[in-house]
N, C-alpha and C positions, 0 to 999 in steps of 0.2 A: 376584303375580297381579293381574289388573285389578280396579279398584274395583267394588264392588257397585252395583246399580241405585239411583238416588236415590229410588225408591219406598220404600226401607228406611231413609232418612235425610234429611238436609238437602239442599237443591238443590246440585247439583255443577257446578262451572265447570271447563272443560277448556281448556288451551292446549298446542298441540304446536309445539315450536320448530323448524319447518321453514322459517321465514322468516329475513330478515336479523336479526342479533343486536340491533339497535336495537328491533325489534318486541317481543322478549322483555322488554327493559328497560321499554318502554312499558306492557306488560301488568302487570309487577310494580308500577310506579307507580300503575296503576289499582287494583290489589288493595289498596294501602295506603289508598285512599280509600273502600273499601266499608264499609258500616255494620257495626259489631261487635255491635250489638244485634239483628241479623238472622241467623238460622241459614244458614250456607253453608259449603261446603268447596271446595277447588280442587286439581286435579292438573295438574302441569306436566311434560310429557314432553320430555326433553332427549336429543339424540343427539350422537354424536361427542365432540369435545373441548370442547363448550360448558361453561363453568364454572357451578357452581351459584350462583345469585344469593343475596346476603345479604338476609335479612329479619329483622324484629324478633320478639321472643318471642311476641307475640300472634298474629302471622301463622303462626309455626311450628306452632301448635296446629291450624291450619286448612288449611295448604298442604303438599302432598307433592310432592317432585321425584323423578321416576321415569326410569330409564334403560332402554334396550333389554335385554330379558331379564326385566325386572319386569312390563312390559306393552307392548302395541303401541298405536299411535295409534288403530287401528280399534277395539280393545277399549275404550279409554277413551272414545272418542266414542259408542260404543254405550250406555255407561252415563251419558252426560252429560245435563244439562238445558240448559246454556248452553255454547257453543263460541265461543272468540274467535279472530279472525284480524286481526292488527294491523299488517301490513306497510304501510310508507309508499310502496311501489312498487318498490324495488330487487329484491326476491326474494319475490314473492307466492306463495302456495300455495293456489290455488282448490280443489284436491281436498279440502282440509279443510272448506271451506264445503259442497261437494257431499255429502261423507260425513255432515256434520251434518244436512243437510236429509233425507237418506235415512234416517238413524237416528231422526228425530223429536226432535232437539235444536234449540235456537234459536240461530242464528248471530248474533254481534255482530261486525261487520267494518268495517274502514276503508273509507272511500268512495273507492276506486280502481276502475278499470274492471273488472279481473278478478273483483272481489267484487260490485260494484254490479250487474253484468249478471246475476248469479245471484239477487239479492234484489229488484231493481227489477222493475217490470212490472205487468200486470193481475192481478186476483185478490186474495185475502186476504193481509194482511201476514204474512211468514214469517221475518222477521229484522230487526235494526236495523243502521243504518250510523252511523258517527261520523266527524268530520273527521280525516284522517291526522295523527298526532302529538299528539292531544289526549287526555291521560289523564283529564281532568275529565269530558268528555262520555262517554268509554268507561265510566268508573265509573258515571255517571248512568244509562246505558242498561242496564248489568248490574243496577243497583239496582232499576230499574223491573220487571225480570223477576223478581228475587228476591222482591219484595213483592206480586206479582200472579200467583198460581198459575193463575188462569183464563186470563190473557193467555198465559202460557207454554204451556198446553195447547192453546189455539186456534192459536197460531203453529206449534207442533210438528205439529199436524194438517195445517195448510196446507202446511208443508214436505214432509211425507210425500206428500201428494196431488199435489205439483208434480213428483214424480219420474216419469220416462217409461220406457216399455218399450224393450228393445233393438231391437224391430222399428221403433218410431218413430224411434229414433236412427239406425238403418240407413237409413231412408227419407230422413232429413234429410241424412245424409252423401252419399247417392247424388245428391240434388238439388244439393248444394254442388259435388260433382265435375263434374256435368253443366254447371253454370253456369261453372265455371272452365275446363273444356275448351272451351266455346263462346267464351270470350274470348281464347283463345290465338292468337297471330299465326300466319299460314301460314308454314311453314318454307321454302318454295321460292323466294319472291321472283320475280325475273325471270331465268330461266335463260339467255335469249338475251343479255341485257346482261352477265351474269356470264361467259359464254363469250368475249365480245368483249374484256373487260378482262383475262381470265386470261392473255393473251399478252403483256401489258405488264410492264414492270419493276415491282419492288416499291419502295415508298418508306416512310419513317417519318413519322408525323403525330402532332401533339399537339393535342387537341381543345378545350383549355380554357386560354386564356392571356389576360392583361390587359395594358393599356398605361396610360400616364399620363392617358388619357381616362376611366379609372375613378377615382372619388374616393379610393380607398384604395391607389393604385398610382403609382409614380414612374418607371416604365420608359418612356423615349421610344420611339415607334413604330419609328424607324430602328434603334435598338439592338436591339430585339426581333427584327426581321427579319434583321439581320446576324448576331445570335447564333444564330438558327435555322439559317441557312445554314452558319455555322461549325461547328455541331454535327451537320451532315449530315441535317437534316430536309428532307423533300421537300414538306411542307405543314404549316401551322398554322392553327388556328381562333382568331381574335381575338374574344373574347366579353366586352367591357367591360360594367360594370354600368349598365343603363338608358341606354346610349349606344352609337352605332355609328360615330361620326366617326373614332375611332381605327382601327377595322377597315377603313373605306374608305380612309384614308390609308395603312394598312399594305399593302392590296392594290395601291394605286397605286405605292407605293415598291417592292414586290416585282416588279411588272411592269417597272419601270425597271431594276432591277439584275439581274433574271432568276435562274433557278435554284431558285426556291421559289414555291409557290402559297399564297395566303392565302384562307381561307374567311371570308367576312364574317358575323359573328354578333353576338348581343346576349344578355346574361344579364338577363332582365326580372323585376323584382319585381312579383308579382301582388298583388291587394288583400289577401287573407287566406290564400292557399294556397301560399306559398313562391315559389321562383324556378324559371324554366324558360328554357332557351336555345333561340333560333331560329338555325339555320344556313342559309347561302346566302340571306341577306336583302339587300335593296336600300334599304329605308326603315326609319327608326327606329320602334320600337314603344314607345308611352308606357307608363310604369309605372302600377300602380294599377287595372288592369282585372282582371276575374275570370280564373281559369285558362282557362276555356272561351273567353272573348273573346280572350285572348292567343294561344291556339292557333289560333283562327280567323284571326287576323291573320297568323300565321306561314304558314298554309296559303294565304291570299290571295296572299302573295308567292311562293308556290312553294317555300317553305323546308321544312326538316326540324325536327321537334320532338325536342329532346335534353334529358333530365332530369338535372341535375347533382346530385351528392352526395345521393341521394334519402332516405337514412335517417340522415343526420348531424344529430342533434337539436341540435347547437350552431350549425348554419346555419339559415337560413330555408328550410324544406323543406315540401312538401305532406305531410300525414299519410297514413297507409295508406289511409284511406277515400277521400280525394281522389285518390290515385294510382289506385285502382280505378275511380273515375269517368272517368278519362281513359286507361285502359290501352290501349284500342283506338287511341288517337291518338298514342301514343308511338312514335317511329321508333327512337330509340336511348336507352339508359339507362346512366348512368355507374356502372360496377361497380368501378372502382378510381380513387380520388382520394388521392394521398399526403398531403394536408393534413388528412384527418380525424383526430380525436383518438383514436379507437378502431377497430382493424381490424374489429371486429364490424359496424360500419356498412357497410363495403365488402362483407363476407360476406353481409349481409342483402340488399344490392342484387344480388349475384350470384344468390342464391336466387330473388329476385323475377323477374329477367330470365329465368332458366331455366324458372320456373314458367309464365310467359306467353309464352315463346319470343320475347322482345324482343331485338333486336340489341344486344349489349353494347358499351359504349364506355369510354373512359378519357381523363383529361386531368390535367395537372400542377396546374391551377388556380393557375398561377404569377402572383404579383404582383411578382416580381423576375425579371430575365432569367436569373439563376443557376438558377432552378427549372425552366427550359425543358428538356424531355426527361426529367423525373423519371419519367415513364412514356411509352412510345412505342407507337403502333399501327402495326404493319407490314402494309401492304395494297398491292394493285395500284394503280398510278397511275389517276387518274380525271379526268373532266371533268363538272362539274355534279352536282346532288343525286342524280339517279337512279343514275348510275354510282358515286357515292360510297357510297350505301346498299348497293348490291350488293357493292362491294368490302369493305365492313365486315362482311358476312355471313361471310366466310372469313378475316377479319383475325386477326392474332396480337397479343395485348397483352403487351408486354415491360416488366416492372416493374424500375425501377432505384431502389433506396432511397437517398434523400438525408436528411441531417440536418435534420429539420423545425425544430428550434430555431434552427439556423443560418440557414435560409432565412427564417424568420419575423423573426429579428433584422435581416436585411438589408432586409426589407420595411419594418420600422418605421423604421430609420435613413434609408432612401431617402425614405420618405414625410415624414419630419421635416426633411429638408435642403432647404428652399426650395420644397417642393411647393405651399404655400399661395399662393405668388406667381404661380402659373400654370405652364403647361407650358414646359419649356426648349426653346430653339432648339438643334438639334444640328448642328454643322458637321462634326464628325468622328465618325460613328456607328460606332465600333469595337465589335466584339463583346466580351462579357465573357470572362474567362479560362476555359480548360478545354475549348475546342472542338477540332475537327479541325485547324485551322490552327495553333493553339498547339502541339498534339502534333507536327505536322510540323516546326515550328521547333525544338522540343527535339531531335528525332531528327537534324535537319541539324546542329545545334550539336554534338551528341554525336559525330556522324561526323567533323566537321571537327576536333574535339579529338583524336579517335583517330588521324587521319592525321598531325596535327602531331607526336604523340608517337613515331610510328614513324620 
């Protein structure tokens, strides 16, 4: 059965192991630091296959470990004086903090956003925060509450009064939905342009490629263009980091050899809000401006705003709040990038694009030519940014999985082989292996071999 109310005994501390396992270990380390000359008891609710932590004999007299069937988290929180939430971020459980406030218990929580937003704000203090991963401060905050019954009562009262009615919550949700709907992009685009291009052939396009004009890439412009042609691409966007000289040379080379279109772009590092790509540019955009200033410069040139790898926390990306600030300005958002470390980053981008009806895009983000075509966009042929954007509305994203470790190894090897000495002059810009021409040669060779045997 659940613990009895602390009105009948010493102050009761509750921990519910719904966070990552490291959070439970942190809580146990804090318990070991609590004063034993002060009356207190603790209940720890464990679910699933979480092993029971080892504690010393003195703590065993004060701490109970409970499993489902013995008590529910809700029952324990209802009888608590103090409720701890100690996640460092991987698996927070904000419902525990909300339940504690509603029940009149005082939360002591790690200072991460899901918890801080429930305890920070105007009005009387209703809980304590501590630095994530710090058992000393956690134990200190609990000790303050154990030794000051008046403080506990005041904070518990503030927590109960902070709870809102379902009618208020419903009004807030309705307002949020209204704001979200108002920021969604119009789905129709330009039907006249779309009808015009619908009669054209379809081509494959890669929207995110780099050349040796990027500091972290060693692929010559000519090799990239020839490889794109060899692999049957109809268009590529060259988007070097904070530089567009490579894209301009690629366009010039593509016009000379024919058979492929190059979209001139640039992946620009903003001051503090991550990277954004401008497509269909003619002039270099300097790095270090704000996101709004960078987008304004893309617009001045008649370009399109393309947000790459928007939720990949291992890249320099705008956070969610900054994305919302510019959501009306985004023309295309990258929903598939094969180089992200976790597929969840791409899935989050897909949800964001769907939520705001933003045109989805994709690109290999290739820093070696072998990565070209890791993902292809199949769309109607186009001329200029307006036709391109309309073609993208009905485009298909064709995902082709490549070995990321292999492609990254090629990038590092190529970048290390003489890249620091400047870009190489390419007299024989042959495509890398694996394209349509290579496949044709293999078939011809196989056919010739077969005829000889007969």
